[in-house]
C-alpha positions as CSV (number, residue, x, y, z in Angstrom):
1,X,-163.6,-18.8,-139.9
2,X,-163.5,-17.8,-143.6
3,X,-165.4,-15.2,-145.4
4,X,-168.0,-16.2,-148.0
5,X,-168.3,-14.1,-151.1
6,X,-171.3,-14.3,-153.5
7,X,-170.2,-14.1,-157.1
8,X,-171.8,-11.3,-159.1
9,X,-173.5,-13.6,-161.6
10,X,-177.0,-14.3,-162.7
11,X,-178.9,-17.3,-164.0
12,X,-180.5,-16.5,-167.4
13,X,-183.4,-18.6,-168.7
14,X,-184.1,-18.3,-172.4
15,X,-187.5,-19.4,-173.8
16,X,-188.1,-21.6,-170.7
17,X,-185.8,-24.2,-172.2
18,X,-182.2,-23.0,-172.0
19,X,-180.5,-21.9,-168.8
20,X,-177.0,-20.4,-168.4
21,X,-174.9,-18.6,-165.9
22,X,-173.8,-15.0,-166.9
23,X,-171.1,-13.4,-164.8
24,X,-170.0,-9.8,-164.6
25,X,-166.7,-10.9,-166.1
26,X,-168.5,-12.5,-169.1
27,X,-170.2,-9.1,-169.8
28,X,-167.0,-7.2,-169.5
29,X,-165.4,-9.4,-172.2
30,X,-168.0,-8.4,-174.7
31,X,-167.5,-5.6,-177.2
32,X,-170.8,-3.7,-176.9
33,X,-171.8,-0.6,-178.9
34,X,-175.2,1.1,-178.4
35,X,-176.7,1.7,-181.9
36,X,-180.1,3.1,-181.0
37,X,-182.8,3.2,-178.4
38,X,-182.5,-0.3,-176.7
39,X,-180.5,-1.5,-179.7
40,X,-176.9,-2.7,-179.5
41,X,-174.1,-4.3,-181.7
42,X,-172.3,-7.0,-179.8
43,X,-169.0,-8.6,-180.9
44,X,-168.1,-11.9,-179.1
45,X,-165.0,-13.9,-180.2
46,X,-165.2,-12.3,-183.7
47,X,-168.9,-13.0,-184.2
48,X,-171.2,-10.1,-184.7
49,X,-174.7,-9.9,-183.1
50,X,-177.4,-7.3,-183.7
51,X,-179.4,-7.1,-180.4
52,X,-182.6,-5.2,-179.5
53,X,-184.5,-5.2,-176.2
54,X,-188.1,-5.2,-177.5
55,X,-189.9,-5.4,-174.1
56,X,-188.8,-5.1,-170.5
57,X,-190.5,-5.9,-167.2
58,X,-187.8,-4.8,-164.9
59,X,-189.7,-5.6,-161.7
60,X,-190.1,-9.3,-162.7
61,X,-186.8,-9.4,-164.5
62,X,-188.4,-10.5,-167.8
63,X,-187.2,-9.2,-171.1
64,X,-187.9,-9.9,-174.8
65,X,-184.7,-9.7,-176.8
66,X,-184.3,-9.9,-180.6
67,X,-180.9,-11.3,-181.6
68,X,-180.1,-11.1,-185.4
69,X,-183.8,-11.1,-186.1
70,X,-184.9,-13.9,-183.8
71,X,-187.0,-13.1,-180.8
72,X,-186.2,-14.6,-177.3
73,X,-188.0,-14.4,-174.0
74,X,-185.5,-14.1,-171.2
75,X,-185.8,-14.2,-167.4
76,X,-182.8,-13.1,-165.3
77,X,-182.4,-14.6,-161.8
78,X,-180.3,-13.0,-159.1
79,X,-177.9,-14.8,-156.8
80,X,-180.5,-14.3,-154.0
81,X,-183.2,-16.0,-156.2
82,X,-180.8,-19.0,-156.6
83,X,-180.0,-19.1,-152.9
84,X,-183.8,-19.1,-152.0
85,X,-184.4,-21.8,-154.5
86,X,-181.6,-24.0,-153.1
87,X,-182.8,-23.5,-149.6
88,X,-186.3,-24.7,-150.6
89,X,-188.1,-21.5,-149.6
90,X,-190.9,-20.1,-151.7
91,X,-190.1,-16.6,-153.1
92,X,-193.7,-15.7,-154.2
93,X,-196.4,-15.4,-151.7
94,X,-199.1,-12.9,-150.6
95,X,-198.2,-9.4,-151.8
96,X,-198.9,-6.7,-149.2
97,X,-196.8,-4.0,-150.8
98,X,-197.9,-0.4,-150.0
99,X,-195.4,1.6,-152.0
100,X,-193.1,1.4,-155.0
101,X,-189.6,3.0,-154.9
102,X,-187.2,3.5,-157.7
103,X,-185.1,0.3,-158.2
104,X,-182.3,2.5,-159.6
105,X,-181.6,6.2,-160.4
106,X,-183.2,7.4,-163.6
107,X,-185.7,9.7,-165.3
108,X,-189.5,9.4,-165.2
109,X,-190.5,9.3,-168.9
110,X,-194.2,8.6,-168.5
111,X,-196.8,8.1,-165.8
112,X,-199.8,5.9,-166.8
113,X,-202.0,6.2,-163.7
114,X,-203.6,8.9,-161.6
115,X,-204.1,9.3,-157.8
116,X,-207.3,7.5,-156.8
117,X,-207.2,5.1,-159.8
118,X,-207.9,1.4,-159.2
119,X,-205.1,-0.8,-160.7
120,X,-204.6,-4.5,-161.2
121,X,-201.5,-6.6,-160.6
122,X,-198.9,-6.2,-163.4
123,X,-200.7,-3.1,-164.8
124,X,-198.2,-0.5,-166.1
125,X,-197.8,2.4,-163.7
126,X,-194.9,4.4,-165.1
127,X,-191.8,4.3,-167.3
128,X,-188.4,4.9,-165.8
129,X,-185.4,5.4,-168.1
130,X,-182.2,4.1,-166.4
131,X,-178.9,3.1,-167.9
132,X,-180.2,4.1,-171.4
133,X,-183.1,1.6,-171.1
134,X,-186.8,2.2,-170.7
135,X,-188.0,0.2,-167.7
136,X,-191.8,-0.4,-167.3
137,X,-192.7,-0.3,-163.6
138,X,-195.9,-2.4,-163.0
139,X,-198.2,-2.7,-160.1
140,X,-197.1,-5.5,-157.7
141,X,-200.8,-6.1,-156.6
142,X,-204.4,-5.0,-157.1
143,X,-205.2,-1.8,-155.3
144,X,-205.9,1.9,-155.5
145,X,-203.1,4.5,-156.1
146,X,-203.0,6.7,-153.0
147,X,-200.2,9.1,-154.0
148,X,-197.9,9.7,-157.0
149,X,-194.7,11.2,-155.5
150,X,-193.1,12.1,-158.9
151,X,-194.0,13.8,-162.1
152,X,-193.1,13.2,-165.8
153,X,-189.5,14.5,-166.4
154,X,-188.4,14.1,-162.8
155,X,-184.9,12.7,-162.1
156,X,-185.1,10.1,-159.3
157,X,-182.6,8.5,-157.0
158,X,-182.4,4.8,-156.1
159,X,-185.1,3.9,-153.4
160,X,-186.9,7.2,-153.9
161,X,-190.6,6.9,-153.4
162,X,-192.6,6.8,-156.7
163,X,-196.1,5.6,-155.9
164,X,-198.1,4.7,-152.7
165,X,-201.1,2.4,-152.5
166,X,-204.1,2.7,-150.2
C-alpha cells in the first residue's frame, strides 16, 4: 500500500473571480525583499512588483493586498479546505469555541478587549506580530471574555492560550 503525500500548496482566490494554486516551490522561486512594515518588493521572471499587505484577517485567511497601486481582496485556502470541499462536507457550522490560542509564535502588540467585556463575532481582540506581519485576531463568536492570558508585549508560542470565553 502506497503512502499519500499532501502537497504544500494553497488555493488563492482574488477578488472572488480569479483562482490559482500557489505552491511552496512557487514562493521559493520569487525574489522577495521586505521594504517596510507589511511592504515588499518582489521580482518574478524579471518583472518588478511593489506589494503591500494593507489588511489581514489571519483567522479567516482573508487579506487585502496592494500590488503596484492596485488593491486586491484575497482568500487563501489550505489543502484541508480543498479536501473538505471535495468530500462535500460543510466546513462552517455552529461555533462553540471557548478559547483562542496563538496560531503561530509571535509578539502581542495590542489587546483591544478586557476581561468581562461582551464581544461580537469578528470583533478585533488582539494584534499578534508573527513573521514580520501584524495579524488581527478576531472573535470566532459572540460571547463574553472570561480571561485574557497574555499582556501587551508578551512573546507567545504556537498554541499558547490567549483568550478564554465564558
